[in-house]
Kinemage of the C-alpha trace (Angstrom):
@kinemage 1
@onewidth
@group {chain A} dominant
@subgroup {mainchain}
@vectorlist {calphas} color= white
{ca unk a 1} P 0.000 0.000 0.000
{ca unk a 2} L 1.293 3.461 -0.904
{ca unk a 3} L 1.875 6.080 1.733
{ca unk a 4} L 0.165 9.463 1.442
{ca unk a 5} L 3.453 11.039 0.292
{ca unk a 6} L 3.921 8.348 -2.358
{ca unk a 7} L 0.374 8.890 -3.616
{ca unk a 8} L 0.893 12.649 -3.877
{ca unk a 9} L 4.211 12.143 -5.673
{ca unk a 10} L 2.571 9.764 -8.167
{ca unk a 11} L -0.215 12.267 -8.846
{ca unk a 12} L 2.317 15.014 -9.464
{ca unk a 13} L 3.997 12.890 -12.165
{ca unk a 14} L 0.736 12.327 -14.070
{ca unk a 15} L 0.586 14.031 -17.465
{ca unk a 16} L -2.810 15.253 -18.703
{ca unk a 17} L -3.452 16.506 -22.235
{ca unk a 18} L -6.272 18.267 -24.054
{ca unk a 19} L -5.735 17.784 -27.793
{ca unk a 20} L -7.548 19.312 -30.773
{ca unk a 21} L -7.366 17.793 -34.255
{ca unk a 22} L -8.999 19.925 -36.980
{ca unk a 23} L -9.617 17.920 -40.158
{ca unk a 24} L -9.943 19.502 -43.575
{ca unk a 25} L -13.364 19.198 -45.235
{ca unk a 26} L -13.528 15.740 -46.749
{ca unk a 27} L -10.806 14.321 -44.461
{ca unk a 28} L -12.889 13.652 -41.353
{ca unk a 29} L -13.220 9.914 -42.020
{ca unk a 30} L -9.468 9.579 -42.599
{ca unk a 31} L -8.766 11.487 -39.390
{ca unk a 32} L -11.282 9.491 -37.356
{ca unk a 33} L -9.804 6.185 -38.532
{ca unk a 34} L -6.254 7.220 -37.618
{ca unk a 35} L -7.284 8.701 -34.284
{ca unk a 36} L -9.307 5.637 -33.321
{ca unk a 37} L -6.292 3.452 -34.063
{ca unk a 38} L -4.186 5.706 -31.827
{ca unk a 39} L -6.786 5.612 -29.054
{ca unk a 40} L -7.163 1.838 -29.179
{ca unk a 41} L -3.409 1.399 -29.207
{ca unk a 42} L -2.936 3.746 -26.264
{ca unk a 43} L -5.444 1.831 -24.173
{ca unk a 44} L -3.272 -1.291 -24.427
{ca unk a 45} L -0.318 0.582 -22.875
{ca unk a 46} L 0.172 0.130 -19.149
{ca unk a 47} L 1.171 3.767 -18.700
{ca unk a 48} L -2.045 5.114 -20.208
{ca unk a 49} L -4.688 6.000 -17.616
{ca unk a 50} L -7.247 7.615 -19.936
{ca unk a 51} L -7.606 8.046 -23.705
{ca unk a 52} L -10.948 9.447 -24.891
{ca unk a 53} L -11.786 10.682 -28.392
{ca unk a 54} L -14.648 13.154 -28.801
{ca unk a 55} L -16.436 15.052 -31.538
{ca unk a 56} L -18.585 18.133 -30.986
{ca unk a 57} L -22.268 17.622 -31.731
{ca unk a 58} L -22.998 18.986 -35.202
{ca unk a 59} L -19.296 19.429 -36.051
{ca unk a 60} L -17.907 16.593 -38.178
{ca unk a 61} L -14.438 18.019 -38.788
{ca unk a 62} L -13.037 18.774 -35.316
{ca unk a 63} L -11.902 16.083 -32.896
{ca unk a 64} L -10.798 16.390 -29.275
{ca unk a 65} L -8.868 14.015 -27.061
{ca unk a 66} L -8.512 13.923 -23.301
{ca unk a 67} L -5.445 11.907 -22.309
{ca unk a 68} L -3.910 11.014 -18.968
{ca unk a 69} L -0.563 9.268 -18.606
{ca unk a 70} L 1.267 7.823 -15.638
{ca unk a 71} L 4.273 10.055 -16.337
{ca unk a 72} L 6.154 11.808 -19.137
{ca unk a 73} L 8.245 8.725 -19.924
{ca unk a 74} L 5.086 6.709 -20.639
{ca unk a 75} L 3.828 9.481 -22.933
{ca unk a 76} L 7.145 9.520 -24.793
{ca unk a 77} L 6.839 5.764 -25.253
{ca unk a 78} L 3.381 6.308 -26.719
{ca unk a 79} L 4.783 8.890 -29.143
{ca unk a 80} L 7.180 6.227 -30.462
{ca unk a 81} L 4.404 3.791 -31.443
{ca unk a 82} L 3.371 3.322 -35.108
{ca unk a 83} L -0.292 4.096 -34.444
{ca unk a 84} L 0.720 7.431 -32.897
{ca unk a 85} L 2.981 8.210 -35.858
{ca unk a 86} L 0.012 7.561 -38.131
{ca unk a 87} L -2.094 10.090 -36.203
{ca unk a 88} L 0.640 12.724 -36.367
{ca unk a 89} L 1.020 12.035 -40.111
{ca unk a 90} L -2.468 13.492 -40.606
{ca unk a 91} L -0.758 16.895 -40.410
{ca unk a 92} L 0.813 16.344 -43.851
{ca unk a 93} L -2.384 16.467 -45.915
{ca unk a 94} L -5.543 16.065 -43.846
{ca unk a 95} L -5.624 18.837 -41.226
{ca unk a 96} L -6.411 22.554 -41.339
{ca unk a 97} L -3.768 23.328 -38.732
{ca unk a 98} L -1.105 21.534 -36.665
{ca unk a 99} L -2.411 19.293 -33.903
{ca unk a 100} L -2.955 21.425 -30.788
{ca unk a 101} L -1.527 19.692 -27.726
{ca unk a 102} L -2.359 21.455 -24.460
{ca unk a 103} L -0.597 20.157 -21.363
{ca unk a 104} L -2.816 20.596 -18.313
{ca unk a 105} L -2.381 20.968 -14.575
{ca unk a 106} L -5.288 19.568 -12.556
{ca unk a 107} L -5.760 22.196 -9.857
{ca unk a 108} L -7.776 19.941 -7.545
{ca unk a 109} L -6.984 16.233 -8.129
{ca unk a 110} L -9.252 13.529 -6.796
{ca unk a 111} L -8.616 12.307 -3.259
{ca unk a 112} L -7.791 8.808 -4.485
{ca unk a 113} L -4.858 7.887 -6.620
{ca unk a 114} L -5.625 8.271 -10.316
{ca unk a 115} L -5.306 4.983 -12.155
{ca unk a 116} L -6.057 3.242 -15.430
{ca unk a 117} L -9.681 3.622 -16.498
{ca unk a 118} L -11.892 1.305 -18.508
{ca unk a 119} L -13.511 3.136 -21.405
{ca unk a 120} L -17.267 3.550 -21.368
{ca unk a 121} L -19.413 6.147 -23.186
{ca unk a 122} L -20.777 8.855 -20.900
{ca unk a 123} L -22.422 12.262 -21.134
{ca unk a 124} L -19.477 14.634 -21.477
{ca unk a 125} L -18.753 18.360 -21.575
{ca unk a 126} L -15.414 20.020 -22.277
{ca unk a 127} L -15.161 23.748 -21.582
{ca unk a 128} L -11.951 25.523 -22.674
{ca unk a 129} L -12.313 28.878 -20.903
{ca unk a 130} L -10.470 32.019 -21.958
{ca unk a 131} L -10.497 34.658 -19.220
{ca unk a 132} L -9.618 38.336 -19.132
{ca unk a 133} L -5.956 39.158 -18.427
{ca unk a 134} L -5.251 39.606 -14.721
{ca unk a 135} L -8.265 37.524 -13.636
{ca unk a 136} L -6.541 34.178 -13.000
{ca unk a 137} L -6.359 34.305 -9.200
{ca unk a 138} L -9.998 35.348 -8.843
{ca unk a 139} L -11.121 32.765 -11.404
{ca unk a 140} L -9.232 29.909 -9.750
{ca unk a 141} L -10.489 30.759 -6.275
{ca unk a 142} L -14.117 30.480 -7.409
{ca unk a 143} L -13.590 26.824 -8.331
{ca unk a 144} L -11.926 25.720 -5.118
{ca unk a 145} L -15.166 24.878 -3.293
{ca unk a 146} L -17.262 24.221 -6.384
{ca unk a 147} L -15.164 21.341 -7.760
{ca unk a 148} L -15.369 19.004 -4.718
{ca unk a 149} L -19.066 19.835 -4.274
{ca unk a 150} L -19.900 18.794 -7.837
{ca unk a 151} L -17.915 15.580 -7.479
{ca unk a 152} L -20.340 14.596 -4.718
{ca unk a 153} L -23.437 15.142 -6.876
{ca unk a 154} L -25.430 12.079 -8.025
{ca unk a 155} L -24.208 10.750 -11.361
{ca unk a 156} L -20.965 12.682 -11.540
{ca unk a 157} L -18.047 10.582 -12.791
{ca unk a 158} L -15.384 13.213 -13.557
{ca unk a 159} L -15.146 16.897 -12.735
{ca unk a 160} L -11.653 18.247 -13.322
{ca unk a 161} L -10.654 21.900 -13.493
{ca unk a 162} L -7.325 22.435 -15.262
{ca unk a 163} L -4.965 25.250 -16.046
{ca unk a 164} L -3.323 25.109 -19.494
{ca unk a 165} L 0.406 25.050 -18.840
{ca unk a 166} L 2.182 28.153 -20.091
{ca unk a 167} L -0.958 30.298 -20.209
{ca unk a 168} L -2.298 32.740 -17.644
{ca unk a 169} L -5.694 33.028 -19.312
{ca unk a 170} L -6.686 29.545 -20.553
{ca unk a 171} L -8.364 26.859 -18.426
{ca unk a 172} L -10.134 23.601 -19.273
{ca unk a 173} L -13.084 22.079 -17.420
{ca unk a 174} L -13.689 18.390 -18.114
{ca unk a 175} L -16.863 16.845 -16.763
{ca unk a 176} L -18.517 13.468 -17.309
{ca unk a 177} L -21.871 12.222 -16.085
{ca unk a 178} L -23.612 8.867 -16.041
{ca unk a 179} L -26.403 10.233 -18.238
{ca unk a 180} L -27.987 13.417 -19.535
{ca unk a 181} L -30.521 13.492 -16.711
{ca unk a 182} L -27.742 13.770 -14.138
{ca unk a 183} L -26.150 16.629 -16.062
{ca unk a 184} L -29.526 18.361 -16.405
{ca unk a 185} L -30.065 18.070 -12.639
{ca unk a 186} L -26.637 19.613 -12.042
{ca unk a 187} L -27.403 22.492 -14.411
{ca unk a 188} L -30.658 23.231 -12.599
{ca unk a 189} L -29.037 23.626 -9.190
{ca unk a 190} L -28.883 27.075 -7.636
{ca unk a 191} L -25.184 26.553 -6.904
{ca unk a 192} L -24.489 26.018 -10.620
{ca unk a 193} L -26.374 29.195 -11.563
{ca unk a 194} L -24.499 31.103 -8.877
{ca unk a 195} L -21.181 29.807 -10.201
{ca unk a 196} L -21.981 30.892 -13.746
{ca unk a 197} L -22.957 34.353 -12.497
{ca unk a 198} L -19.707 34.600 -10.534
{ca unk a 199} L -17.341 33.621 -13.368
{ca unk a 200} L -19.114 35.495 -16.187
{ca unk a 201} L -17.501 38.919 -15.502
{ca unk a 202} L -14.068 37.276 -15.696
{ca unk a 203} L -14.582 35.610 -19.086
{ca unk a 204} L -13.518 37.002 -22.454
{ca unk a 205} L -16.924 36.073 -23.955
{ca unk a 206} L -20.253 34.541 -22.787
{ca unk a 207} L -19.901 31.171 -21.089
{ca unk a 208} L -22.119 29.318 -23.592
{ca unk a 209} L -19.664 30.157 -26.378
{ca unk a 210} L -16.985 28.076 -24.673
{ca unk a 211} L -18.950 24.885 -24.011
{ca unk a 212} L -18.231 21.871 -26.228
{ca unk a 213} L -21.068 19.353 -26.119
{ca unk a 214} L -19.173 16.247 -27.187
{ca unk a 215} L -19.886 12.642 -28.107
{ca unk a 216} L -17.600 9.640 -27.726
{ca unk a 217} L -15.971 8.675 -31.009
{ca unk a 218} L -13.522 6.069 -29.899
């Protein structure tokens, strides 16, 4: 059994990524095939804790991945695999822009040690927030009590609030729910409405413009 210090050290080594892959019109099927191969390959690797491929509802060309790795060495091993090389090769002819790889810091990790997850489709939202310059401290502080409270709500599976490494203004919220009814119940809570009201003055645009309603694609 790990000690508390060992658990904290292991969590600090975990690498989390938010990745965007923007396919050219007509290349979405090619991109999806390559990305699914990469996802399925990653899930066989012992150092991969999470590998989820998503597509925004109504948007056939843009793909998003949420990845979590045991440490940087395990991610580097993944980069050396042929299925990963195939995904990166999409940049030659099939993408509108280079693959965007955002390294994330989870500001409030779960109490238990993060570990390898079994894939299952769930109701998922990804919210890449862009805030006004100079608002980071105020923005972060608003989430400190909200995050653990949401994790205790019925049907919540994941609720992670991340800072994008190297940016003072970009954050990513990743939330998963057992079903749409659980998410709807969360959205109807007074505490959720209060949170939206509190963060809105700090955002660079209305909150609804940031929300990605995504579906599992891998």
